[in-house]
Every structure is written in C-alpha cells, then in structure tokens.
C-alpha positions as CSV (number, residue, x, y, z in Angstrom):
1,X,32.7,-26.7,22.6
2,X,30.1,-25.6,20.0
3,X,26.6,-24.9,21.2
4,X,24.0,-27.4,19.8
5,X,22.3,-26.3,16.6
6,X,18.9,-24.7,17.3
7,X,16.4,-26.7,15.2
8,X,13.3,-25.0,16.5
9,X,11.0,-24.2,13.6
10,X,10.5,-20.5,12.9
11,X,6.9,-20.8,11.8
12,X,5.6,-20.3,8.3
13,X,7.2,-17.4,6.5
14,X,5.8,-16.1,3.2
15,X,6.9,-19.3,1.5
16,X,5.7,-19.8,-2.0
17,X,7.1,-21.7,-4.8
18,X,7.0,-20.7,-8.5
19,X,4.1,-23.0,-9.1
20,X,2.0,-21.3,-6.5
21,X,2.0,-18.0,-8.3
22,X,-0.5,-16.6,-10.8
23,X,0.0,-17.2,-14.5
24,X,0.9,-13.6,-15.1
25,X,3.6,-13.7,-12.3
26,X,5.1,-16.9,-13.7
27,X,5.3,-15.6,-17.2
28,X,6.9,-12.4,-16.1
29,X,9.5,-14.2,-14.1
30,X,10.4,-16.3,-17.2
31,X,11.4,-13.0,-18.9
32,X,14.1,-12.1,-16.3
33,X,17.4,-12.3,-18.1
34,X,20.6,-13.5,-16.5
35,X,22.4,-10.4,-15.3
36,X,25.2,-10.7,-17.8
37,X,22.6,-10.7,-20.6
38,X,20.5,-7.8,-19.2
39,X,20.3,-4.8,-21.5
40,X,20.0,-1.4,-19.8
41,X,17.9,1.0,-21.9
42,X,19.0,4.6,-22.6
43,X,16.3,7.2,-22.4
44,X,15.9,11.0,-22.6
45,X,13.0,12.0,-20.3
46,X,12.5,15.0,-18.0
47,X,9.6,16.4,-15.9
48,X,9.2,19.9,-14.7
49,X,9.9,20.5,-11.0
50,X,6.5,22.2,-10.7
51,X,4.8,18.8,-10.6
52,X,6.2,18.3,-7.1
53,X,5.9,21.9,-5.8
54,X,2.8,23.4,-7.3
55,X,-0.4,23.8,-5.3
56,X,-2.3,23.9,-8.6
57,X,-0.8,20.6,-9.6
58,X,-1.6,19.1,-6.2
59,X,-5.2,20.3,-6.3
60,X,-5.6,18.8,-9.9
61,X,-4.4,15.4,-8.7
62,X,-6.7,15.5,-5.7
63,X,-9.7,16.5,-7.7
64,X,-9.2,14.3,-10.8
65,X,-7.6,11.2,-9.3
66,X,-7.9,10.9,-5.5
67,X,-11.5,12.0,-5.4
68,X,-12.9,10.8,-8.7
69,X,-11.3,7.3,-8.9
70,X,-10.9,4.4,-6.5
71,X,-7.7,4.5,-4.5
72,X,-6.1,1.9,-2.1
73,X,-7.1,2.9,1.4
74,X,-6.0,0.2,3.7
75,X,-5.5,-3.6,3.9
76,X,-8.1,-6.3,4.5
77,X,-5.9,-8.2,7.0
78,X,-6.6,-5.4,9.6
79,X,-10.2,-6.6,9.8
80,X,-9.8,-10.4,9.7
81,X,-13.2,-11.2,11.2
82,X,-16.8,-10.1,10.8
83,X,-18.0,-7.5,13.3
84,X,-14.8,-5.4,13.3
85,X,-14.3,-1.7,12.8
86,X,-11.5,0.9,13.0
87,X,-11.0,4.6,12.5
88,X,-8.9,5.9,9.6
89,X,-7.4,9.4,9.6
90,X,-4.5,9.3,7.1
91,X,-6.3,10.9,4.2
92,X,-7.3,13.9,6.3
93,X,-10.9,12.8,6.1
94,X,-12.1,11.0,9.2
95,X,-13.3,7.6,8.2
96,X,-14.6,4.3,9.6
97,X,-13.6,1.0,7.9
98,X,-15.7,-1.9,9.0
99,X,-16.6,-5.5,8.2
100,X,-20.2,-6.3,8.9
101,X,-21.6,-9.6,10.2
102,X,-21.7,-11.1,6.7
103,X,-18.0,-10.2,6.1
104,X,-18.8,-7.3,3.8
105,X,-16.4,-4.3,4.0
106,X,-17.8,-0.8,4.3
107,X,-16.2,2.6,4.5
108,X,-18.1,5.4,6.2
109,X,-17.5,9.0,7.0
110,X,-16.7,9.1,10.7
111,X,-19.6,11.3,11.7
112,X,-22.6,10.6,13.9
113,X,-25.8,11.4,12.1
114,X,-27.0,13.4,15.2
115,X,-24.5,16.2,15.4
116,X,-21.5,14.9,13.6
117,X,-19.3,13.7,16.4
118,X,-16.7,11.1,15.5
119,X,-17.9,7.6,16.6
120,X,-14.5,6.0,16.6
121,X,-11.5,7.9,18.0
122,X,-9.0,5.1,17.6
123,X,-7.4,3.8,14.4
124,X,-6.8,0.4,16.1
125,X,-9.2,-2.4,14.9
126,X,-11.9,-3.3,17.5
127,X,-14.2,-6.2,17.6
128,X,-17.8,-5.1,18.3
129,X,-21.2,-5.4,16.6
130,X,-21.9,-1.8,17.2
131,X,-20.5,1.7,17.5
132,X,-21.8,4.2,20.1
133,X,-21.3,8.0,19.8
134,X,-19.5,9.3,22.9
135,X,-21.5,12.5,22.8
136,X,-25.2,11.5,23.0
137,X,-24.9,7.7,22.7
138,X,-26.5,7.2,19.4
139,X,-25.6,3.7,18.3
140,X,-24.8,2.3,14.9
141,X,-24.2,-1.2,13.6
142,X,-21.0,-2.0,11.8
143,X,-23.1,-2.0,8.6
144,X,-23.7,1.7,9.2
145,X,-27.4,1.4,10.2
146,X,-28.7,3.5,13.1
147,X,-29.9,1.0,15.7
148,X,-30.4,3.0,18.8
149,X,-31.2,6.6,19.9
150,X,-31.0,7.7,23.5
151,X,-34.4,9.2,24.7
152,X,-35.9,8.6,21.3
153,X,-39.3,9.7,22.6
154,X,-38.0,13.3,22.7
155,X,-37.7,13.4,18.9
156,X,-40.8,14.0,16.7
157,X,-40.9,12.0,13.4
158,X,-37.3,10.8,13.7
159,X,-36.9,8.2,10.9
160,X,-33.9,6.1,11.9
161,X,-33.6,4.7,8.4
162,X,-32.7,8.1,7.1
163,X,-30.0,8.7,9.7
164,X,-27.6,5.8,8.7
165,X,-23.9,6.6,8.4
166,X,-22.8,8.3,5.2
167,X,-21.1,5.5,3.2
168,X,-18.4,5.9,0.6
169,X,-18.3,3.4,-2.4
170,X,-15.7,0.7,-1.7
171,X,-14.5,-2.6,-2.9
172,X,-12.2,-5.3,-1.6
173,X,-9.8,-6.9,-4.0
174,X,-6.6,-8.9,-3.5
175,X,-6.4,-8.1,0.2
176,X,-6.7,-4.4,-0.4
177,X,-9.7,-2.1,0.5
178,X,-10.3,0.4,-2.2
179,X,-12.5,3.5,-1.8
180,X,-13.9,6.5,-3.6
181,X,-13.2,9.5,-1.4
182,X,-16.0,11.6,-3.1
183,X,-19.2,9.8,-2.3
184,X,-21.1,12.0,-4.8
185,X,-18.8,11.1,-7.7
186,X,-19.6,8.3,-10.2
187,X,-17.9,5.2,-8.8
188,X,-14.9,4.3,-10.9
189,X,-13.2,1.0,-10.0
190,X,-11.8,0.4,-13.5
191,X,-8.3,0.2,-12.2
192,X,-9.1,-3.1,-10.4
193,X,-8.5,-5.2,-13.4
194,X,-8.8,-9.1,-13.1
195,X,-5.0,-9.6,-13.7
196,X,-4.2,-7.5,-10.7
197,X,-6.7,-9.3,-8.5
198,X,-5.2,-12.7,-9.6
199,X,-1.7,-11.6,-8.7
200,X,-2.6,-10.2,-5.3
201,X,-4.7,-13.2,-4.5
202,X,-1.7,-15.5,-5.3
203,X,0.2,-13.6,-2.6
204,X,-2.6,-14.4,-0.1
205,X,-2.5,-10.9,1.3
206,X,-6.0,-11.0,2.6
207,X,-5.4,-13.9,5.0
208,X,-1.9,-12.8,6.2
209,X,-1.0,-11.8,9.8
210,X,-0.3,-8.1,10.4
211,X,2.9,-8.4,12.3
212,X,3.4,-4.7,12.6
213,X,2.4,-1.3,11.2
214,X,3.6,2.2,11.5
215,X,2.6,5.6,10.0
216,X,5.3,8.0,8.8
217,X,4.7,11.8,8.3
218,X,7.1,12.6,5.4
219,X,7.9,16.2,4.5
220,X,7.9,15.7,0.7
221,X,5.5,15.5,-2.2
222,X,3.8,12.1,-2.4
223,X,5.3,11.4,-5.9
224,X,8.8,11.9,-4.5
225,X,8.0,9.4,-1.8
226,X,6.7,6.9,-4.4
227,X,9.6,7.3,-6.9
228,X,12.1,5.0,-5.1
229,X,9.6,2.2,-5.4
230,X,9.4,2.7,-9.2
231,X,13.1,2.2,-10.0
232,X,16.3,0.2,-9.1
233,X,18.8,3.0,-9.9
234,X,19.1,4.0,-6.3
235,X,19.3,0.6,-4.7
236,X,23.0,-0.1,-4.8
237,X,23.7,3.6,-3.9
238,X,21.2,4.8,-1.3
239,X,21.0,1.3,0.3
240,X,24.7,0.5,0.0
241,X,25.1,-0.4,3.6
242,X,21.7,-2.2,4.0
243,X,19.9,-4.1,1.3
244,X,21.8,-2.8,-1.7
245,X,24.2,-5.7,-2.0
246,X,21.2,-8.1,-2.5
247,X,20.4,-6.6,-5.9
248,X,22.0,-6.3,-9.3
249,X,22.2,-3.0,-11.2
250,X,20.0,-4.2,-14.0
251,X,16.5,-3.3,-15.3
252,X,13.4,-4.9,-13.9
253,X,10.8,-6.8,-15.9
254,X,7.9,-4.3,-16.1
255,X,4.2,-4.9,-17.0
256,X,1.1,-2.8,-16.7
257,X,-2.0,-4.3,-15.0
258,X,-4.5,-1.6,-15.9
259,X,-2.8,1.5,-14.5
260,X,-0.9,-0.5,-11.9
261,X,2.8,-1.1,-12.7
262,X,4.3,-4.4,-11.7
263,X,8.1,-4.7,-11.5
264,X,9.9,-8.0,-11.2
265,X,13.6,-8.5,-10.6
266,X,16.0,-11.3,-9.8
267,X,18.3,-11.1,-6.7
268,X,22.0,-10.5,-7.2
269,X,23.0,-14.1,-8.2
270,X,19.8,-14.8,-10.2
271,X,19.8,-17.2,-13.1
272,X,16.7,-18.4,-15.0
273,X,17.3,-21.9,-13.7
274,X,16.6,-20.7,-10.2
275,X,12.9,-20.7,-11.0
276,X,13.0,-24.5,-11.4
277,X,14.5,-25.4,-8.0
278,X,11.9,-27.7,-6.4
279,X,10.4,-26.4,-3.2
280,X,12.4,-23.1,-3.3
281,X,10.8,-20.1,-1.8
282,X,10.4,-17.9,-4.9
283,X,10.6,-14.7,-2.8
284,X,14.2,-15.6,-1.9
285,X,15.0,-15.6,-5.6
286,X,12.8,-12.9,-7.1
287,X,11.4,-9.6,-5.7
288,X,8.1,-8.3,-7.1
289,X,6.9,-4.7,-6.6
290,X,3.4,-3.5,-7.4
291,X,2.7,0.3,-7.6
292,X,-1.1,0.1,-7.0
293,X,-2.4,3.1,-8.9
294,X,-2.2,5.7,-7.7
295,X,-0.8,5.5,-4.2
296,X,-0.1,2.0,-3.0
297,X,3.1,-0.2,-3.0
298,X,3.3,-3.9,-2.4
299,X,6.8,-5.5,-2.1
300,X,7.6,-9.2,-1.6
301,X,10.4,-10.4,0.6
302,X,11.4,-13.9,1.8
303,X,9.9,-13.6,5.3
304,X,7.3,-10.9,5.0
305,X,5.4,-8.7,2.5
306,X,5.4,-4.9,2.8
307,X,2.4,-2.8,1.9
308,X,2.6,1.0,1.9
309,X,-0.2,3.3,1.2
310,X,0.6,7.0,0.5
311,X,-1.9,9.7,1.5
312,X,-1.0,13.1,0.1
313,X,-1.8,15.9,2.6
314,X,-0.3,18.8,0.7
315,X,2.3,19.6,-2.0
316,X,5.0,19.0,0.6
317,X,3.5,16.5,3.0
318,X,2.7,12.8,2.8
319,X,1.4,10.3,5.3
320,X,2.6,6.8,4.6
321,X,0.9,3.9,6.3
322,X,3.3,0.9,6.4
323,X,2.1,-2.7,7.0
324,X,4.3,-5.7,7.6
325,X,2.6,-9.0,6.8
326,X,3.7,-12.5,7.7
327,X,2.0,-15.8,6.9
328,X,1.0,-16.4,10.5
329,X,1.8,-14.9,13.9
330,X,5.1,-16.0,15.4
331,X,4.5,-18.9,17.8
332,X,8.0,-19.3,19.3
333,X,10.9,-17.1,20.4
334,X,13.0,-18.0,17.3
335,X,10.2,-16.9,15.0
336,X,9.6,-13.7,17.0
337,X,13.3,-12.8,16.8
338,X,13.4,-13.3,13.0
339,X,10.2,-11.3,12.4
340,X,11.2,-8.5,14.7
341,X,14.7,-8.3,13.2
342,X,13.1,-8.1,9.7
343,X,10.5,-5.6,10.8
344,X,13.1,-3.3,12.5
345,X,15.3,-3.5,9.4
346,X,12.7,-2.6,6.9
347,X,11.5,0.3,9.1
348,X,15.0,1.6,9.1
349,X,15.5,1.2,5.4
350,X,12.3,2.9,4.4
351,X,12.2,5.5,7.1
352,X,15.9,6.5,7.3
353,X,16.8,5.9,3.6
354,X,13.9,6.0,1.1
355,X,11.7,8.5,3.0
356,X,14.7,10.6,3.9
357,X,15.7,10.7,0.3
358,X,12.3,12.0,-0.6
359,X,12.6,14.8,2.0
360,X,16.0,16.0,0.9
361,X,15.0,15.9,-2.7
362,X,11.9,18.0,-2.0
363,X,14.0,20.5,0.0
364,X,16.5,20.7,-2.9
365,X,13.8,21.2,-5.5
366,X,12.2,23.9,-3.4
367,X,15.3,26.0,-3.7
368,X,14.7,26.7,-7.3
369,X,18.0,25.2,-8.4
370,X,16.4,23.0,-11.0
371,X,13.7,23.6,-13.6
372,X,13.4,20.0,-14.6
373,X,14.4,16.5,-13.2
374,X,15.9,14.0,-15.5
375,X,15.5,10.2,-15.5
376,X,17.9,7.4,-16.5
377,X,17.2,4.1,-18.2
378,X,17.1,2.4,-14.8
379,X,14.3,4.7,-13.8
380,X,12.1,4.2,-16.9
381,X,9.1,3.2,-14.9
382,X,8.9,6.6,-13.3
383,X,8.0,8.5,-16.5
384,X,5.8,5.6,-17.5
385,X,3.9,6.0,-14.3
386,X,3.7,9.8,-14.8
387,X,2.3,9.2,-18.3
388,X,-0.5,7.2,-16.7
389,X,-1.1,9.8,-14.0
390,X,-1.2,12.7,-16.5
391,X,-3.7,10.9,-18.7
392,X,-6.3,11.5,-15.9
393,X,-5.5,15.2,-15.6
394,X,-6.9,18.0,-17.6
395,X,-4.9,18.8,-20.7
C-alpha cells in the first residue's frame, strides 16, 4: 500500500514570477533564444599566465582596485536588525561591520582607540548596543563612538570625541555592503549604478534569511576562482554528475551594469514561452548570475540564492565567503530537509568542483607549461571582465 502523499507546505522558497523582476531583468530574459536558435560565437582571445601568478600584478590589483574603489564586503542579511555587529577577517584586515540604532551600516577597523586591541573576536553577528574591549574595557557604541572609559579620571585631557573608532567609507545597496578598504583614498562608489541596485532589490536579498554560510580557503588566484562563474563552457563537463544536466551548452545573455557583468541563461528545456506561464517561479526557468565588480557573485536558484564574495590574500590564495539565502527560515521538517539538501549540494558543487578546478588550474599554470591561456566563445565574458579590470590598472 502506498504511503499517503505528504502535503505539508515547505515554506516560502525564493518564489518570484517574471512580473516581479526589474525592468532590466525582464528585458534581458526576453532576449534568451530557444536553444536550437542559439548562435555560439567564435573568438580568438588569450591572456598571459602572469596575470594569475605574478606578485607584481597582484599588488597592482590590490592598490588600484581593492583599495581605491568600493568592493563588496559582506551581505546586509547578516545584520537584519539595528544594534548588531560582527567581526570580519576575510580581507586580512580586521574589521567590524555594524548596524547602528537608526539602521545605518558602518564598517570600522577592529582596533580599540586605547591600545589597538580587537574589540570583536568573533565573526558571528551579535545583538548589542555596545562593544567593550577585552583588554581595558573601553566601550564603544555600534555607531563607533567612544562612550565609556574605565578609570577615566586617570587620564588628563582625554577627549572621547577624538577617540572614536576608525571608520571606512561604506554603502549598502541591493542587500550588499560595499566598502573602501583604504580609508584615506577618495571614496569611489561609481560601480553602484542604479540599474544594479534595481536588479538586486528585485531579488529581495536584503530581507532574506541566511540559511547557511561557510568560508573556503582556496589555493588559487582569485581570478581563477571567479572564472567558472563567468562562463558556461565548463558546466556540462565539470558538473557532469551534479548540476550539468540542468543546463544547455549555449551562450548566456550578457549585459554590463556599470562594471558588473550580468549573465542570464535558460534551463535545459527553455523556450521563450516559459516566461509567460502564470504564477511560475522564474528561477526554475532561468538562472541569473551577477559578477559584482570586482569580487562578488550572486546566483539565483529555485529554492535559494547564493552569494559569494572573494577576498584575495595573495597571488595563490583566496578566501571565499559563501552565503545561502532563503526567503524565510524553514518552519517545518519538510522545509528543513529541502533547504539542507540544497545547501549541502551547493557546498559540494562549489567546494569540490568549481574551487577544486581553480586549484588544479593554478597548480598547472605554476609549472610554466603555458605562456598564455585561451578562451572559447562560450567563455567570452571572461575576457570582457578582464577588459574592465585592466581599465583600472596602470598602462
């Protein structure tokens, strides 16, 4: 006898119909061709291996891009309420990310203004209106202001207003917290164009639930870690036994939103008519990937959205902060099972396939066997991205 059908609701996945998306997203999806009509471009493009291995190139990227321009740092959803703060270590620079009592986001250097001790030693979000140094108990508000000094009477002419935390320029857009890592540089948030904000707002990233997150320490240049998320050439091959069968071997629809590249592709059986199915979850039909310039990745899926932020730590090392967002927290066993299965699967695909591919590529390039790498028509977004990246570097 068959078991009765389980009709327990699974909660609210990232369910969005075509009509719920931004104008830019909808117009791009209309340009997805039926797979039999898709034309694969042919290109002749190479890049020198030195862009992945050279310390000089790494230093130039750090100085001219990661320090002089706003970069994605973390996600808004980790600080859903006012009066929250967390440490952040992935860039190699100890930071505090906080949301003050008015809901404003701040990014500070994680250094007490007495003798420099780190105020927060955890990267887990905490709810508190204040942060107290574990060394001498100087206390700061989540807005960075010094509000308490132990034995203040022992200091002569101590002006608390001049001992607030050192703050980095930051902005919140589309559920992403962006930061300038060099607090003395002229703030440059020009990459945060309105079209990008509209797209990310449509995905409702800022109000999503953080189902899970994990950091990966990848032994590869950060650009090699990023490359798989700029092309579909690898999908049916690297992911042959996992997600590969879900996708067709055709080009994506590609647009530039400022320096960010957006790629949109239909699933394996996509037809243009699929966009018109009433009530259909568009993320079952179409996958959208944003390469948030220079180091962020947003990928849509039917039940969750993945956000990765890549933090280069050396020519051959990258810290990847992965975040798995669902619409709401699971509220029953069926929902928890679905979310956990999805989360475990994506960690396996990214960790054991994409990141492993970056590591074995870096190891091979480091042998000196190649002078250049070459890109196919299904990888055209990679040299397009490098063109943007190189435009910020000295000639």
